[in-house]
C-alpha positions in Angstrom: 47.1 116.2 9.1 47.5 120.4 8.8 44.7 121.5 6.5 45.0 122.7 2.9 43.1 126.1 2.0 40.3 124.5 1.1 39.3 124.9 -2.8 36.1 123.0 -2.0 32.2 123.7 -1.4 30.8 125.1 1.4 27.4 123.1 0.2 28.1 120.5 3.9 24.8 119.0 4.9 22.3 119.7 1.6 20.4 116.6 2.6 19.8 117.7 5.9 18.1 121.3 4.5 16.6 119.3 2.0 15.0 117.1 4.4 13.4 120.5 5.8 13.3 122.4 3.4 10.0 124.0 2.8 8.3 124.6 -1.1 8.5 128.3 -0.4 7.3 129.1 -4.3 5.7 126.9 -7.4 9.6 125.9 -9.4 10.2 128.8 -11.2 10.2 127.9 -15.1 13.6 127.7 -16.7 13.9 129.6 -20.1 14.5 126.9 -22.6 16.0 129.2 -25.3 18.5 131.0 -23.2 22.3 130.1 -24.8 24.1 130.8 -21.8 24.1 132.6 -18.7 22.7 136.5 -18.8 22.0 138.9 -15.7 17.8 138.4 -14.8 16.5 142.0 -15.3 16.9 144.2 -12.3 13.9 146.1 -12.7 11.7 143.4 -11.3 8.9 143.8 -9.3 9.8 145.1 -5.8 9.4 142.7 -2.6 7.0 143.4 -0.3 7.6 144.9 2.9 8.7 142.5 5.4 7.0 141.9 8.6 9.2 142.9 11.6 8.5 140.0 13.0 9.9 138.2 10.9 12.4 135.6 11.9 14.8 136.4 8.4 15.2 139.5 9.6 15.3 139.2 13.8 18.7 138.8 15.6 19.7 135.5 16.3 19.0 134.5 20.0 22.4 133.9 22.1 22.0 130.2 23.3 24.4 128.2 25.9 24.1 125.3 23.7 24.4 126.2 20.5 27.4 124.2 19.9 25.6 121.1 20.2 22.7 122.6 18.0 22.5 121.4 13.9 25.2 123.0 12.1 25.5 122.4 8.5 28.8 124.2 7.4 32.4 124.8 8.6 34.9 127.0 7.3 38.7 128.2 7.9 40.5 131.7 7.9 43.2 133.5 9.7 41.0 133.6 13.1 39.9 130.5 13.4 37.3 128.2 12.6 33.3 129.6 11.9 30.4 127.4 11.3 26.8 127.6 10.7 23.3 126.2 10.9 19.9 126.3 11.9 18.0 129.2 13.7 21.0 131.7 12.5 23.6 130.1 14.4 26.9 131.0 13.9 29.9 129.8 16.0 33.4 130.5 16.1 36.6 128.5 17.4 40.1 129.6 17.9 41.9 126.9 19.1 41.0 123.9 16.7 37.0 123.1 17.7 37.4 122.4 21.6 36.0 125.8 22.4 32.9 127.5 20.1 31.6 131.1 20.7 28.7 132.1 19.3 28.5 135.5 17.4 25.6 138.0 17.4 23.8 137.8 13.4 20.9 139.1 12.4 18.8 136.3 10.9 16.9 133.9 12.8 16.8 132.1 9.1 18.4 129.1 8.9 22.1 129.2 7.5 23.4 126.8 5.1 26.9 127.7 4.2 29.6 130.2 5.1 32.7 131.1 2.6 35.7 133.6 3.0 38.4 135.6 1.3 40.7 138.1 2.5 39.6 137.9 5.8 35.8 138.9 5.1 33.0 136.5 5.6 29.9 135.3 3.9 27.0 133.3 4.8 23.6 132.0 3.3 20.7 130.3 3.8 17.0 130.1 4.2 14.7 133.2 3.2 17.0 134.0 0.6 19.5 135.4 3.7 22.9 136.4 3.1 25.3 138.3 6.1 28.3 139.5 5.6 31.6 140.2 8.0 33.9 142.7 7.7 36.3 142.5 10.2 36.8 138.7 10.4 33.7 137.3 11.9 33.3 139.9 14.8 30.4 141.6 13.8 27.3 140.8 10.8 25.5 142.9 8.9 22.6 141.7 6.8 23.1 142.5 2.7 19.9 140.3 1.5 16.9 139.0 2.9 13.8 137.6 0.4 11.1 135.6 2.3 8.4 134.0 0.1 5.1 135.8 0.2 2.0 135.3 -1.1 1.8 138.6 -2.8 5.2 138.6 -4.1 5.6 138.1 -7.8 9.3 137.4 -7.8 10.3 133.3 -7.9 13.3 134.1 -6.2 12.6 135.4 -3.4 11.9 132.5 -0.3 14.6 130.6 -2.1 17.0 128.9 -0.1 21.0 129.8 -1.0 22.7 126.8 -0.4 26.5 127.2 -1.2 28.9 130.6 -1.9 32.0 131.1 -2.8 33.9 134.2 -3.4 37.0 134.4 -5.4 38.5 137.5 -4.0 37.4 140.0 -1.4 34.9 141.8 -3.8 33.7 138.8 -6.5 31.5 135.9 -5.9 28.7 133.9 -6.6 26.0 132.3 -4.5 23.6 129.1 -5.8 20.6 127.2 -4.0 17.3 125.7 -4.4 15.5 126.3 -8.0 18.7 126.9 -9.9 18.9 129.9 -8.3 22.1 132.1 -9.2 23.5 135.0 -7.7 26.3 137.3 -8.8 28.3 139.9 -6.5 31.4 142.2 -7.9 31.1 144.3 -5.1 31.8 142.3 -2.1 27.8 141.5 -1.4 26.5 145.0 -1.3 24.4 143.8 -4.6 23.1 140.4 -5.8 22.3 139.7 -9.3 20.2 137.1 -10.1 21.6 134.9 -13.6 19.5 132.5 -15.8 21.3 129.4 -16.7 20.6 126.9 -20.1 20.0 123.9 -18.8 19.5 122.0 -22.1 20.7 118.5 -22.9 24.1 116.8 -22.6 25.3 113.7 -24.0 25.8 110.9 -21.4 29.5 110.8 -19.4 31.9 108.4 -20.3 31.3 106.1 -17.1 29.2 102.8 -16.1 25.9 103.4 -15.1 25.2 102.2 -11.3 22.6 100.1 -10.6 20.0 99.4 -8.0 19.6 103.0 -6.9 16.1 103.0 -5.6 16.3 106.5 -4.1 16.2 107.8 -7.5 13.7 108.3 -10.5 13.6 108.8 -14.2 12.4 111.8 -15.6 9.5 110.2 -16.8 8.4 108.7 -13.3 8.8 112.5 -11.6 7.4 114.2 -14.5 10.3 116.1 -15.0 12.5 117.1 -18.0 15.7 119.9 -18.9 13.2 122.2 -18.6 12.5 121.6 -14.6 15.2 123.9 -12.5 17.3 121.6 -10.5 18.6 122.7 -7.2 22.3 124.2 -7.0 23.3 122.3 -4.5 27.0 123.1 -4.3 29.4 125.1 -6.3 34.1 125.1 -6.3 36.3 126.8 -8.1 39.4 124.4 -9.5 42.9 125.5 -9.8 42.9 126.5 -13.4 40.1 129.5 -12.3 37.2 126.9 -14.1 34.2 126.7 -11.9 31.6 124.1 -11.2 28.3 123.6 -10.0 26.0 119.9 -9.0 23.1 119.7 -7.5 19.8 117.7 -8.3 19.3 115.0 -10.9 22.9 114.9 -11.8 23.5 118.3 -12.4 26.6 119.1 -13.7 27.6 122.6 -14.9 31.3 124.5 -15.7 32.3 127.7 -16.5 35.9 128.6 -18.2 35.0 132.4 -18.0 34.9 133.0 -14.3 31.1 132.8 -14.3 29.7 134.9 -16.8 28.9 131.8 -19.2 28.0 128.1 -18.1 27.4 125.0 -20.0 26.1 121.8 -19.0 28.3 119.1 -18.6 28.2 115.4 -18.6 27.5 113.4 -15.5 27.2 110.1 -14.9 24.9 109.5 -12.2 21.5 110.9 -12.4 20.9 111.2 -8.6 21.5 114.3 -6.4 25.4 115.5 -5.4 25.7 117.2 -2.6 29.4 118.7 -2.7 33.2 119.2 -5.4 36.0 119.9 -4.2 39.4 120.5 -6.1 42.7 120.5 -5.2 45.9 123.8 -4.7 47.7 123.2 -7.6 45.8 120.3 -8.8 44.4 121.7 -12.3 41.3 121.0 -12.8 41.1 118.0 -10.9 37.5 117.6 -9.3 35.5 115.1 -7.0 31.9 115.2 -6.6 30.1 113.6 -3.9 26.3 113.1 -2.9 23.4 110.4 -2.4 23.7 106.9 -1.8 27.5 107.0 -1.2 27.8 108.1 -4.7 31.1 109.7 -5.7 33.0 110.5 -8.5 36.4 111.7 -10.1 37.9 113.7 -12.7 40.8 114.9 -13.8 39.6 117.0 -17.1 37.0 119.3 -15.6 34.4 116.3 -16.2 35.1 115.6 -19.3 36.1 112.2 -18.3 34.7 110.6 -14.9 36.1 107.6 -12.8 33.9 106.0 -10.1 34.9 106.4 -6.5 34.7 103.5 -4.4 33.4 104.4 -1.0 31.9 101.0 0.6 28.6 101.6 1.5 25.6 103.5 0.2 25.6 106.4 3.2 25.1 109.7 1.6 28.0 112.0 1.6 27.5 115.8 2.6 30.4 117.4 3.2 34.7 117.0 2.5 37.7 118.9 2.8 40.9 118.2 0.5 44.2 117.4 2.3 48.1 117.3 0.3 48.7 115.2 -2.4 44.8 114.5 -3.4 44.1 113.3 -0.2 40.6 114.0 0.9 38.2 113.1 3.9 34.1 113.2 3.3 31.7 112.9 5.8 28.0 111.8 5.5 25.2 110.2 7.2 25.5 107.5 9.7 28.4 109.0 11.4 30.5 108.3 8.3 34.0 109.9 7.9 36.1 108.5 4.9 39.8 109.3 4.5 42.3 108.7 1.8 46.0 109.7 2.7 46.7 110.6 -1.0 45.0 110.4 -4.6 46.3 106.6 -5.0 45.0 105.6 -1.7 41.8 103.9 -1.6 39.2 105.9 1.1 38.6 104.0 4.2 35.8 103.8 6.3 35.4 105.0 9.8 31.8 105.9 12.2 32.1 108.3 14.4 30.2 108.5 17.7 29.9 111.1 20.3 30.8 111.4 23.8 27.1 110.1 24.4 27.3 107.3 22.4 25.1 109.0 19.6 26.0 108.5 16.0 25.0 111.6 14.1 24.8 113.1 10.2 27.8 114.6 9.9 27.4 117.5 7.3 31.4 119.1 7.2 34.7 118.7 8.3 37.9 120.2 8.7 41.4 119.2 9.5 42.9 120.3 12.9 46.6 121.0 13.1 46.6 118.3 16.0 45.4 115.4 13.3 41.8 115.3 14.6 39.1 116.4 12.2 36.5 119.0 13.5 33.4 116.9 12.5 29.8 119.2 12.4 26.2 118.1 11.7 22.9 117.3 13.1 24.7 116.5 16.9 26.7 120.1 17.0 30.0 120.3 16.0 32.7 117.5 17.6 36.5 116.6 17.7 37.4 113.5 15.9 41.0 111.4 15.8 41.9 109.0 12.9 43.1 105.7 14.3 
């Protein structure tokens, strides 16, 4: 099936990242008085000098088997496929995933997200790194790096970027751990932090899931609305609205281009790792994440319906297909596909040529009817039966 131009999150593999995510710094305190997103103080204390041997600023090593290493996100441009992953790996394929070429990127920090707009590319990851290509992926420059330091007073430094979204070649948003939200209006030359109020929202109108022993109450975790949850994914709907999903059922939406955000209702209190929307789909969104939980809304989250996924494997990546169709991937080699918005998801288990069953972090449909899959065993091709 030919791929759609995806209006979906590029946060693929958030759970993989979370399993290896060091606690770089104490969780920053939220501002309970903030009524809406507002720029943070641009005159914050400068970060200490970065050591010359810090992996965050060293060029990624070119490795012959980079396409078999951990890959966390994938996107498609007019130039082909691009995937990113551990140790600053960035790969490109011009033949729908049959062969891959590693690109020279100025960081060895893990790259967790990649986004594109108007022929340009941005990738972000650990150590607050954001790198940019203005020439379709041929060359890359570092735009932002903010590794943690014991002498650093800025709570955003060391915080990983977990997803990126650009609406055009100038305007973009990065989200990440501890409610990190960065905005650019100059193609990433500068990134300005925003604070978002995380006040209470009424429970969503959907049945509460039962028996989820991977999630705990706020009392059990000593957490509250003031604790800054990880922002795992961001997407833009066909109507122009924006949504952020994340840890502990976090669901935020903006109808003014990201200038302000409000906390929406969500029926599940576990972590969500991805969100997708459809071209021509208005405010239709699909949110997916921990333990196979997925929910769908036609009205930007005012009402929700639970999506049956048939199991408890966490869902880590996905892509919208034509007519409301979708493909989702996740743990235990899980591949879920539905041909249109009125059809149920059909589950399959992917194993690579070595018989290994990977944790799948992302997917892109290919012209051949195959899917290009990425995960902890690298990149592979999968043909649905």
